[in-house]
N, CA, C, O and CB atoms as a CASP TS submission, in Angstrom:
PFRMAT TS
TARGET T0000
AUTHOR 0000-0000-0000
METHOD Language model
MODEL 1
PARENT N/A
ATOM      1  N   MET     1    -136.920  39.175 -14.828  1.00  0.00           N
ATOM      2  CA  MET     1    -135.486  39.338 -14.899  1.00  0.00           C
ATOM      3  C   MET     1    -135.094  40.622 -14.172  1.00  0.00           C
ATOM      4  O   MET     1    -135.722  41.662 -14.370  1.00  0.00           O
ATOM      5  CB  MET     1    -135.005  39.360 -16.369  1.00  0.00           C
ATOM      6  N   ARG     2    -134.063  40.557 -13.334  1.00  0.00           N
ATOM      7  CA  ARG     2    -133.631  41.709 -12.541  1.00  0.00           C
ATOM      8  C   ARG     2    -132.712  42.607 -13.349  1.00  0.00           C
ATOM      9  O   ARG     2    -131.913  42.144 -14.163  1.00  0.00           O
ATOM     10  CB  ARG     2    -132.926  41.251 -11.262  1.00  0.00           C
ATOM     11  N   ASN     3    -132.846  43.887 -13.107  1.00  0.00           N
ATOM     12  CA  ASN     3    -131.991  44.870 -13.727  1.00  0.00           C
ATOM     13  C   ASN     3    -130.626  44.851 -13.039  1.00  0.00           C
ATOM     14  O   ASN     3    -130.546  44.625 -11.832  1.00  0.00           O
ATOM     15  CB  ASN     3    -132.632  46.274 -13.659  1.00  0.00           C
ATOM     16  N   HIS     4    -129.557  45.086 -13.793  1.00  0.00           N
ATOM     17  CA  HIS     4    -128.204  45.111 -13.221  1.00  0.00           C
ATOM     18  C   HIS     4    -128.085  46.178 -12.139  1.00  0.00           C
ATOM     19  O   HIS     4    -127.365  45.977 -11.161  1.00  0.00           O
ATOM     20  CB  HIS     4    -127.159  45.363 -14.321  1.00  0.00           C
ATOM     21  N   GLU     5    -128.767  47.295 -12.289  1.00  0.00           N
ATOM     22  CA  GLU     5    -128.692  48.380 -11.312  1.00  0.00           C
ATOM     23  C   GLU     5    -129.316  47.994  -9.974  1.00  0.00           C
ATOM     24  O   GLU     5    -128.991  48.604  -8.955  1.00  0.00           O
ATOM     25  CB  GLU     5    -129.379  49.619 -11.857  1.00  0.00           C
ATOM     26  N   ASP     6    -130.189  47.013  -9.947  1.00  0.00           N
ATOM     27  CA  ASP     6    -130.792  46.571  -8.689  1.00  0.00           C
ATOM     28  C   ASP     6    -129.765  45.947  -7.760  1.00  0.00           C
ATOM     29  O   ASP     6    -129.949  45.955  -6.543  1.00  0.00           O
ATOM     30  CB  ASP     6    -131.909  45.577  -8.960  1.00  0.00           C
ATOM     31  N   ALA     7    -128.684  45.405  -8.314  1.00  0.00           N
ATOM     32  CA  ALA     7    -127.667  44.745  -7.506  1.00  0.00           C
ATOM     33  C   ALA     7    -126.655  45.742  -6.930  1.00  0.00           C
ATOM     34  O   ALA     7    -125.881  45.378  -6.045  1.00  0.00           O
ATOM     35  CB  ALA     7    -126.946  43.696  -8.338  1.00  0.00           C
ATOM     36  N   LEU     8    -126.646  46.977  -7.407  1.00  0.00           N
ATOM     37  CA  LEU     8    -125.692  47.972  -6.918  1.00  0.00           C
ATOM     38  C   LEU     8    -126.120  48.494  -5.557  1.00  0.00           C
ATOM     39  O   LEU     8    -127.315  48.614  -5.287  1.00  0.00           O
ATOM     40  CB  LEU     8    -125.559  49.135  -7.915  1.00  0.00           C
ATOM     41  N   PRO     9    -125.150  48.808  -4.689  1.00  0.00           N
ATOM     42  CA  PRO     9    -125.506  49.355  -3.374  1.00  0.00           C
ATOM     43  C   PRO     9    -126.161  50.726  -3.503  1.00  0.00           C
ATOM     44  O   PRO     9    -125.793  51.516  -4.372  1.00  0.00           O
ATOM     45  CB  PRO     9    -124.263  49.453  -2.482  1.00  0.00           C
ATOM     46  N   LYS    10    -127.112  51.000  -2.653  1.00  0.00           N
ATOM     47  CA  LYS    10    -127.833  52.276  -2.665  1.00  0.00           C
ATOM     48  C   LYS    10    -127.198  53.230  -1.649  1.00  0.00           C
ATOM     49  O   LYS    10    -126.770  52.799  -0.579  1.00  0.00           O
ATOM     50  CB  LYS    10    -129.349  52.063  -2.348  1.00  0.00           C
ATOM     51  N   PRO    11    -127.137  54.514  -1.977  1.00  0.00           N
ATOM     52  CA  PRO    11    -126.611  55.483  -1.007  1.00  0.00           C
ATOM     53  C   PRO    11    -127.461  55.518   0.250  1.00  0.00           C
ATOM     54  O   PRO    11    -128.679  55.342   0.200  1.00  0.00           O
ATOM     55  CB  PRO    11    -126.543  56.879  -1.626  1.00  0.00           C
ATOM     56  N   ARG    12    -126.790  55.752   1.398  1.00  0.00           N
ATOM     57  CA  ARG    12    -127.491  55.882   2.668  1.00  0.00           C
ATOM     58  C   ARG    12    -127.050  57.170   3.328  1.00  0.00           C
ATOM     59  O   ARG    12    -126.001  57.712   2.982  1.00  0.00           O
ATOM     60  CB  ARG    12    -127.225  54.664   3.593  1.00  0.00           C
ATOM     61  N   GLY    13    -127.818  57.663   4.255  1.00  0.00           N
ATOM     62  CA  GLY    13    -127.417  58.833   5.019  1.00  0.00           C
ATOM     63  C   GLY    13    -127.957  60.128   4.446  1.00  0.00           C
ATOM     64  O   GLY    13    -128.852  60.136   3.601  1.00  0.00           O
ATOM     65  N   VAL    14    -127.385  61.228   4.930  1.00  0.00           N
ATOM     66  CA  VAL    14    -127.820  62.559   4.557  1.00  0.00           C
ATOM     67  C   VAL    14    -126.690  63.257   3.821  1.00  0.00           C
ATOM     68  O   VAL    14    -125.532  63.171   4.232  1.00  0.00           O
ATOM     69  CB  VAL    14    -128.259  63.370   5.797  1.00  0.00           C
ATOM     70  N   LEU    15    -127.015  63.942   2.743  1.00  0.00           N
ATOM     71  CA  LEU    15    -126.028  64.697   1.995  1.00  0.00           C
ATOM     72  C   LEU    15    -125.627  65.928   2.791  1.00  0.00           C
ATOM     73  O   LEU    15    -126.476  66.753   3.129  1.00  0.00           O
ATOM     74  CB  LEU    15    -126.572  65.092   0.608  1.00  0.00           C
ATOM     75  N   CYS    16    -124.334  66.061   3.094  1.00  0.00           N
ATOM     76  CA  CYS    16    -123.830  67.199   3.883  1.00  0.00           C
ATOM     77  C   CYS    16    -123.201  68.259   3.004  1.00  0.00           C
ATOM     78  O   CYS    16    -123.242  69.442   3.343  1.00  0.00           O
ATOM     79  CB  CYS    16    -122.814  66.724   4.912  1.00  0.00           C
ATOM     80  N   LEU    17    -122.620  67.864   1.886  1.00  0.00           N
ATOM     81  CA  LEU    17    -121.890  68.797   1.042  1.00  0.00           C
ATOM     82  C   LEU    17    -121.953  68.310  -0.398  1.00  0.00           C
ATOM     83  O   LEU    17    -121.800  67.119  -0.671  1.00  0.00           O
ATOM     84  CB  LEU    17    -120.420  68.946   1.514  1.00  0.00           C
ATOM     85  N   GLN    18    -122.176  69.235  -1.306  1.00  0.00           N
ATOM     86  CA  GLN    18    -122.171  68.897  -2.718  1.00  0.00           C
ATOM     87  C   GLN    18    -121.354  69.964  -3.430  1.00  0.00           C
ATOM     88  O   GLN    18    -121.665  71.152  -3.344  1.00  0.00           O
ATOM     89  CB  GLN    18    -123.628  68.797  -3.298  1.00  0.00           C
ATOM     90  N   THR    19    -120.318  69.543  -4.128  1.00  0.00           N
ATOM     91  CA  THR    19    -119.443  70.489  -4.803  1.00  0.00           C
ATOM     92  C   THR    19    -118.909  69.873  -6.085  1.00  0.00           C
ATOM     93  O   THR    19    -118.976  68.659  -6.277  1.00  0.00           O
ATOM     94  CB  THR    19    -118.287  70.915  -3.886  1.00  0.00           C
ATOM     95  N   LEU    20    -118.388  70.703  -6.944  1.00  0.00           N
ATOM     96  CA  LEU    20    -117.785  70.250  -8.188  1.00  0.00           C
ATOM     97  C   LEU    20    -116.306  70.595  -8.185  1.00  0.00           C
ATOM     98  O   LEU    20    -115.913  71.676  -7.748  1.00  0.00           O
ATOM     99  CB  LEU    20    -118.491  70.880  -9.409  1.00  0.00           C
ATOM    100  N   ALA    21    -115.501  69.684  -8.666  1.00  0.00           N
ATOM    101  CA  ALA    21    -114.078  69.968  -8.818  1.00  0.00           C
ATOM    102  C   ALA    21    -113.893  70.825 -10.067  1.00  0.00           C
ATOM    103  O   ALA    21    -114.467  70.548 -11.120  1.00  0.00           O
ATOM    104  CB  ALA    21    -113.239  68.647  -8.908  1.00  0.00           C
ATOM    105  N   MET    22    -113.094  71.852  -9.929  1.00  0.00           N
ATOM    106  CA  MET    22    -112.803  72.749 -11.045  1.00  0.00           C
ATOM    107  C   MET    22    -111.469  72.337 -11.672  1.00  0.00           C
ATOM    108  O   MET    22    -110.705  71.592 -11.059  1.00  0.00           O
ATOM    109  CB  MET    22    -112.762  74.243 -10.572  1.00  0.00           C
ATOM    110  N   PRO    23    -111.184  72.810 -12.875  1.00  0.00           N
ATOM    111  CA  PRO    23    -109.912  72.442 -13.519  1.00  0.00           C
ATOM    112  C   PRO    23    -108.680  72.758 -12.677  1.00  0.00           C
ATOM    113  O   PRO    23    -107.682  72.042 -12.765  1.00  0.00           O
ATOM    114  CB  PRO    23    -109.794  73.148 -14.839  1.00  0.00           C
ATOM    115  N   LYS    24    -108.724  73.804 -11.869  1.00  0.00           N
ATOM    116  CA  LYS    24    -107.570  74.143 -11.024  1.00  0.00           C
ATOM    117  C   LYS    24    -107.345  73.102  -9.924  1.00  0.00           C
ATOM    118  O   LYS    24    -106.276  73.072  -9.315  1.00  0.00           O
ATOM    119  CB  LYS    24    -107.766  75.528 -10.393  1.00  0.00           C
ATOM    120  N   ASP    25    -108.339  72.249  -9.665  1.00  0.00           N
ATOM    121  CA  ASP    25    -108.234  71.214  -8.634  1.00  0.00           C
ATOM    122  C   ASP    25    -107.663  69.911  -9.184  1.00  0.00           C
ATOM    123  O   ASP    25    -107.576  68.915  -8.466  1.00  0.00           O
ATOM    124  CB  ASP    25    -109.598  70.955  -8.015  1.00  0.00           C
ATOM    125  N   ALA    26    -107.275  69.918 -10.459  1.00  0.00           N
ATOM    126  CA  ALA    26    -106.778  68.705 -11.108  1.00  0.00           C
ATOM    127  C   ALA    26    -105.405  68.952 -11.724  1.00  0.00           C
ATOM    128  O   ALA    26    -105.012  70.091 -11.977  1.00  0.00           O
ATOM    129  CB  ALA    26    -107.767  68.225 -12.187  1.00  0.00           C
ATOM    130  N   ASN    27    -104.693  67.866 -11.955  1.00  0.00           N
ATOM    131  CA  ASN    27    -103.401  67.968 -12.647  1.00  0.00           C
ATOM    132  C   ASN    27    -103.638  67.972 -14.155  1.00  0.00           C
ATOM    133  O   ASN    27    -104.784  67.853 -14.590  1.00  0.00           O
ATOM    134  CB  ASN    27    -102.451  66.793 -12.241  1.00  0.00           C
ATOM    135  N   PRO    28    -102.582  68.105 -14.968  1.00  0.00           N
ATOM    136  CA  PRO    28    -102.779  68.147 -16.427  1.00  0.00           C
ATOM    137  C   PRO    28    -103.456  66.902 -17.017  1.00  0.00           C
ATOM    138  O   PRO    28    -104.023  66.970 -18.107  1.00  0.00           O
ATOM    139  CB  PRO    28    -101.452  68.337 -17.096  1.00  0.00           C
ATOM    140  N   ASN    29    -103.401  65.771 -16.312  1.00  0.00           N
ATOM    141  CA  ASN    29    -104.080  64.558 -16.786  1.00  0.00           C
ATOM    142  C   ASN    29    -105.557  64.534 -16.422  1.00  0.00           C
ATOM    143  O   ASN    29    -106.287  63.645 -16.859  1.00  0.00           O
ATOM    144  CB  ASN    29    -103.403  63.330 -16.216  1.00  0.00           C
ATOM    145  N   GLY    30    -106.007  65.506 -15.625  1.00  0.00           N
ATOM    146  CA  GLY    30    -107.403  65.553 -15.214  1.00  0.00           C
ATOM    147  C   GLY    30    -107.687  64.829 -13.913  1.00  0.00           C
ATOM    148  O   GLY    30    -108.845  64.725 -13.508  1.00  0.00           O
ATOM    149  N   ASP    31    -106.653  64.325 -13.248  1.00  0.00           N
ATOM    150  CA  ASP    31    -106.836  63.628 -11.973  1.00  0.00           C
ATOM    151  C   ASP    31    -106.963  64.652 -10.846  1.00  0.00           C
ATOM    152  O   ASP    31    -106.220  65.633 -10.805  1.00  0.00           O
ATOM    153  CB  ASP    31    -105.653  62.653 -11.697  1.00  0.00           C
ATOM    154  N   ILE    32    -107.906  64.420  -9.936  1.00  0.00           N
ATOM    155  CA  ILE    32    -108.133  65.325  -8.815  1.00  0.00           C
ATOM    156  C   ILE    32    -107.026  65.142  -7.785  1.00  0.00           C
ATOM    157  O   ILE    32    -106.625  64.018  -7.486  1.00  0.00           O
ATOM    158  CB  ILE    32    -109.525  65.079  -8.175  1.00  0.00           C
ATOM    159  N   PHE    33    -106.535  66.255  -7.247  1.00  0.00           N
ATOM    160  CA  PHE    33    -105.514  66.201  -6.201  1.00  0.00           C
ATOM    161  C   PHE    33    -106.094  65.581  -4.936  1.00  0.00           C
ATOM    162  O   PHE    33    -107.211  65.910  -4.535  1.00  0.00           O
ATOM    163  CB  PHE    33    -104.959  67.611  -5.904  1.00  0.00           C
ATOM    164  N   GLY    34    -105.343  64.690  -4.311  1.00  0.00           N
ATOM    165  CA  GLY    34    -105.787  64.024  -3.092  1.00  0.00           C
ATOM    166  C   GLY    34    -106.031  65.001  -1.958  1.00  0.00           C
ATOM    167  O   GLY    34    -106.969  64.826  -1.181  1.00  0.00           O
ATOM    168  N   GLY    35    -105.199  66.029  -1.853  1.00  0.00           N
ATOM    169  CA  GLY    35    -105.378  67.029  -0.806  1.00  0.00           C
ATOM    170  C   GLY    35    -106.689  67.773  -0.935  1.00  0.00           C
ATOM    171  O   GLY    35    -107.329  68.098   0.066  1.00  0.00           O
ATOM    172  N   TRP    36    -107.092  68.045  -2.170  1.00  0.00           N
ATOM    173  CA  TRP    36    -108.371  68.728  -2.398  1.00  0.00           C
ATOM    174  C   TRP    36    -109.516  67.823  -1.954  1.00  0.00           C
ATOM    175  O   TRP    36    -110.469  68.280  -1.323  1.00  0.00           O
ATOM    176  CB  TRP    36    -108.536  69.122  -3.899  1.00  0.00           C
ATOM    177  N   LEU    37    -109.418  66.547  -2.284  1.00  0.00           N
ATOM    178  CA  LEU    37    -110.470  65.600  -1.912  1.00  0.00           C
ATOM    179  C   LEU    37    -110.585  65.469  -0.399  1.00  0.00           C
ATOM    180  O   LEU    37    -111.692  65.459   0.139  1.00  0.00           O
ATOM    181  CB  LEU    37    -110.198  64.230  -2.534  1.00  0.00           C
ATOM    182  N   VAL    38    -109.454  65.369   0.292  1.00  0.00           N
ATOM    183  CA  VAL    38    -109.478  65.267   1.751  1.00  0.00           C
ATOM    184  C   VAL    38    -110.061  66.539   2.367  1.00  0.00           C
ATOM    185  O   VAL    38    -110.795  66.470   3.353  1.00  0.00           O
ATOM    186  CB  VAL    38    -108.059  65.008   2.300  1.00  0.00           C
ATOM    187  N   ALA    39    -109.738  67.700   1.791  1.00  0.00           N
ATOM    188  CA  ALA    39    -110.294  68.953   2.292  1.00  0.00           C
ATOM    189  C   ALA    39    -111.819  68.972   2.160  1.00  0.00           C
ATOM    190  O   ALA    39    -112.509  69.464   3.053  1.00  0.00           O
ATOM    191  CB  ALA    39    -109.685  70.143   1.540  1.00  0.00           C
ATOM    192  N   GLN    40    -112.343  68.446   1.068  1.00  0.00           N
ATOM    193  CA  GLN    40    -113.798  68.386   0.879  1.00  0.00           C
ATOM    194  C   GLN    40    -114.431  67.426   1.875  1.00  0.00           C
ATOM    195  O   GLN    40    -115.508  67.700   2.405  1.00  0.00           O
ATOM    196  CB  GLN    40    -114.142  67.957  -0.557  1.00  0.00           C
ATOM    197  N   MET    41    -113.773  66.310   2.130  1.00  0.00           N
ATOM    198  CA  MET    41    -114.272  65.351   3.119  1.00  0.00           C
ATOM    199  C   MET    41    -114.284  65.978   4.507  1.00  0.00           C
ATOM    200  O   MET    41    -115.217  65.760   5.280  1.00  0.00           O
ATOM    201  CB  MET    41    -113.412  64.072   3.120  1.00  0.00           C
ATOM    202  N   ASP    42    -113.248  66.758   4.824  1.00  0.00           N
ATOM    203  CA  ASP    42    -113.178  67.427   6.119  1.00  0.00           C
ATOM    204  C   ASP    42    -114.297  68.448   6.262  1.00  0.00           C
ATOM    205  O   ASP    42    -114.900  68.566   7.329  1.00  0.00           O
ATOM    206  CB  ASP    42    -111.818  68.105   6.299  1.00  0.00           C
ATOM    207  N   LEU    43    -114.579  69.189   5.190  1.00  0.00           N
ATOM    208  CA  LEU    43    -115.687  70.154   5.226  1.00  0.00           C
ATOM    209  C   LEU    43    -117.027  69.454   5.461  1.00  0.00           C
ATOM    210  O   LEU    43    -117.842  69.910   6.263  1.00  0.00           O
ATOM    211  CB  LEU    43    -115.738  70.958   3.915  1.00  0.00           C
ATOM    212  N   ALA    44    -117.245  68.349   4.756  1.00  0.00           N
ATOM    213  CA  ALA    44    -118.501  67.618   4.918  1.00  0.00           C
ATOM    214  C   ALA    44    -118.641  67.065   6.328  1.00  0.00           C
ATOM    215  O   ALA    44    -119.723  67.117   6.913  1.00  0.00           O
ATOM    216  CB  ALA    44    -118.590  66.483   3.902  1.00  0.00           C
ATOM    217  N   CYS    45    -117.559  66.540   6.873  1.00  0.00           N
ATOM    218  CA  CYS    45    -117.607  66.014   8.238  1.00  0.00           C
ATOM    219  C   CYS    45    -117.860  67.114   9.252  1.00  0.00           C
ATOM    220  O   CYS    45    -118.556  66.902  10.245  1.00  0.00           O
ATOM    221  CB  CYS    45    -116.313  65.293   8.573  1.00  0.00           C
ATOM    222  N   SER    46    -117.294  68.292   9.003  1.00  0.00           N
ATOM    223  CA  SER    46    -117.503  69.392   9.943  1.00  0.00           C
ATOM    224  C   SER    46    -118.956  69.854   9.945  1.00  0.00           C
ATOM    225  O   SER    46    -119.464  70.292  10.977  1.00  0.00           O
ATOM    226  CB  SER    46    -116.585  70.563   9.600  1.00  0.00           C
ATOM    227  N   VAL    47    -119.632  69.760   8.797  1.00  0.00           N
ATOM    228  CA  VAL    47    -121.053  70.116   8.744  1.00  0.00           C
ATOM    229  C   VAL    47    -121.853  69.180   9.650  1.00  0.00           C
ATOM    230  O   VAL    47    -122.678  69.630  10.446  1.00  0.00           O
ATOM    231  CB  VAL    47    -121.587  70.050   7.284  1.00  0.00           C
ATOM    232  N   ALA    48    -121.603  67.876   9.522  1.00  0.00           N
ATOM    233  CA  ALA    48    -122.320  66.890  10.341  1.00  0.00           C
ATOM    234  C   ALA    48    -121.952  67.022  11.820  1.00  0.00           C
ATOM    235  O   ALA    48    -122.824  66.950  12.686  1.00  0.00           O
ATOM    236  CB  ALA    48    -122.013  65.465   9.850  1.00  0.00           C
ATOM    237  N   ALA    49    -120.655  67.216  12.112  1.00  0.00           N
ATOM    238  CA  ALA    49    -120.213  67.317  13.503  1.00  0.00           C
ATOM    239  C   ALA    49    -120.762  68.572  14.174  1.00  0.00           C
ATOM    240  O   ALA    49    -121.160  68.542  15.339  1.00  0.00           O
ATOM    241  CB  ALA    49    -118.687  67.313  13.574  1.00  0.00           C
ATOM    242  N   ARG    50    -120.779  69.665  13.435  1.00  0.00           N
ATOM    243  CA  ARG    50    -121.284  70.915  14.010  1.00  0.00           C
ATOM    244  C   ARG    50    -122.769  70.813  14.341  1.00  0.00           C
ATOM    245  O   ARG    50    -123.232  71.341  15.353  1.00  0.00           O
ATOM    246  CB  ARG    50    -121.044  72.080  13.045  1.00  0.00           C
ATOM    247  N   LYS    51    -123.504  70.128  13.477  1.00  0.00           N
ATOM    248  CA  LYS    51    -124.937  69.941  13.744  1.00  0.00           C
ATOM    249  C   LYS    51    -125.142  69.118  15.009  1.00  0.00           C
ATOM    250  O   LYS    51    -126.021  69.414  15.818  1.00  0.00           O
ATOM    251  CB  LYS    51    -125.631  69.257  12.547  1.00  0.00           C
ATOM    252  N   ARG    52    -124.324  68.082  15.171  1.00  0.00           N
ATOM    253  CA  ARG    52    -124.457  67.220  16.355  1.00  0.00           C
ATOM    254  C   ARG    52    -123.984  67.924  17.624  1.00  0.00           C
ATOM    255  O   ARG    52    -124.616  67.805  18.674  1.00  0.00           O
ATOM    256  CB  ARG    52    -123.665  65.926  16.157  1.00  0.00           C
ATOM    257  N   ALA    53    -122.865  68.662  17.529  1.00  0.00           N
ATOM    258  CA  ALA    53    -122.290  69.318  18.702  1.00  0.00           C
ATOM    259  C   ALA    53    -123.027  70.609  19.067  1.00  0.00           C
ATOM    260  O   ALA    53    -122.927  71.094  20.194  1.00  0.00           O
ATOM    261  CB  ALA    53    -120.824  69.619  18.457  1.00  0.00           C
ATOM    262  N   ARG    54    -123.754  71.147  18.119  1.00  0.00           N
ATOM    263  CA  ARG    54    -124.446  72.432  18.302  1.00  0.00           C
ATOM    264  C   ARG    54    -123.467  73.530  18.706  1.00  0.00           C
ATOM    265  O   ARG    54    -123.759  74.372  19.557  1.00  0.00           O
ATOM    266  CB  ARG    54    -125.554  72.301  19.363  1.00  0.00           C
ATOM    267  N   GLY    55    -122.308  73.495  18.075  1.00  0.00           N
ATOM    268  CA  GLY    55    -121.290  74.497  18.364  1.00  0.00           C
ATOM    269  C   GLY    55    -120.075  74.289  17.488  1.00  0.00           C
ATOM    270  O   GLY    55    -120.145  73.629  16.452  1.00  0.00           O
ATOM    271  N   ARG    56    -118.976  74.851  17.907  1.00  0.00           N
ATOM    272  CA  ARG    56    -117.751  74.774  17.137  1.00  0.00           C
ATOM    273  C   ARG    56    -117.116  73.396  17.267  1.00  0.00           C
ATOM    274  O   ARG    56    -117.207  72.745  18.308  1.00  0.00           O
ATOM    275  CB  ARG    56    -116.774  75.854  17.584  1.00  0.00           C
ATOM    276  N   VAL    57    -116.473  72.970  16.190  1.00  0.00           N
ATOM    277  CA  VAL    57    -115.794  71.669  16.155  1.00  0.00           C
ATOM    278  C   VAL    57    -114.438  71.843  15.476  1.00  0.00           C
ATOM    279  O   VAL    57    -114.192  72.840  14.796  1.00  0.00           O
ATOM    280  CB  VAL    57    -116.660  70.594  15.405  1.00  0.00           C
ATOM    281  N   ALA    58    -113.573  70.867  15.670  1.00  0.00           N
ATOM    282  CA  ALA    58    -112.254  70.858  15.019  1.00  0.00           C
ATOM    283  C   ALA    58    -111.882  69.426  14.658  1.00  0.00           C
ATOM    284  O   ALA    58    -112.198  68.488  15.389  1.00  0.00           O
ATOM    285  CB  ALA    58    -111.164  71.491  15.942  1.00  0.00           C
ATOM    286  N   THR    59    -111.221  69.275  13.547  1.00  0.00           N
ATOM    287  CA  THR    59    -110.699  67.964  13.149  1.00  0.00           C
ATOM    288  C   THR    59    -109.376  67.756  13.868  1.00  0.00           C
ATOM    289  O   THR    59    -108.442  68.540  13.700  1.00  0.00           O
ATOM    290  CB  THR    59    -110.521  67.858  11.588  1.00  0.00           C
ATOM    291  N   VAL    60    -109.295  66.702  14.666  1.00  0.00           N
ATOM    292  CA  VAL    60    -108.083  66.400  15.415  1.00  0.00           C
ATOM    293  C   VAL    60    -107.235  65.392  14.654  1.00  0.00           C
ATOM    294  O   VAL    60    -106.009  65.506  14.621  1.00  0.00           O
ATOM    295  CB  VAL    60    -108.428  65.866  16.814  1.00  0.00           C
ATOM    296  N   ALA    61    -107.883  64.404  14.042  1.00  0.00           N
ATOM    297  CA  ALA    61    -107.150  63.377  13.314  1.00  0.00           C
ATOM    298  C   ALA    61    -108.074  62.735  12.276  1.00  0.00           C
ATOM    299  O   ALA    61    -109.299  62.789  12.382  1.00  0.00           O
ATOM    300  CB  ALA    61    -106.584  62.305  14.289  1.00  0.00           C
ATOM    301  N   ILE    62    -107.459  62.143  11.298  1.00  0.00           N
ATOM    302  CA  ILE    62    -108.192  61.376  10.280  1.00  0.00           C
ATOM    303  C   ILE    62    -107.597  59.982  10.278  1.00  0.00           C
ATOM    304  O   ILE    62    -106.387  59.817  10.126  1.00  0.00           O
ATOM    305  CB  ILE    62    -108.104  62.048   8.842  1.00  0.00           C
ATOM    306  N   ASP    63    -108.456  58.965  10.447  1.00  0.00           N
ATOM    307  CA  ASP    63    -108.012  57.583  10.498  1.00  0.00           C
ATOM    308  C   ASP    63    -108.715  56.813   9.394  1.00  0.00           C
ATOM    309  O   ASP    63    -109.909  57.008   9.167  1.00  0.00           O
ATOM    310  CB  ASP    63    -108.291  56.949  11.890  1.00  0.00           C
ATOM    311  N   THR    64    -107.998  55.950   8.711  1.00  0.00           N
ATOM    312  CA  THR    64    -108.590  55.191   7.614  1.00  0.00           C
ATOM    313  C   THR    64    -109.257  53.941   8.096  1.00  0.00           C
ATOM    314  O   THR    64    -109.808  53.186   7.294  1.00  0.00           O
ATOM    315  CB  THR    64    -107.553  54.842   6.594  1.00  0.00           C
TER
END
């Protein structure tokens, strides 16, 4: 019999950034601000881009 966790997708890739949201990053209901989340995503992407470019990088646009 298969375990339920076997059916879940497994993470792929390399971890670029690991951080914890602090209470100041959330509203009174405990929900994380979207702007804070996007800022963390931008930081993680810049780590990967800088490694590939071997130099300075800039975020020009974000597309969904």
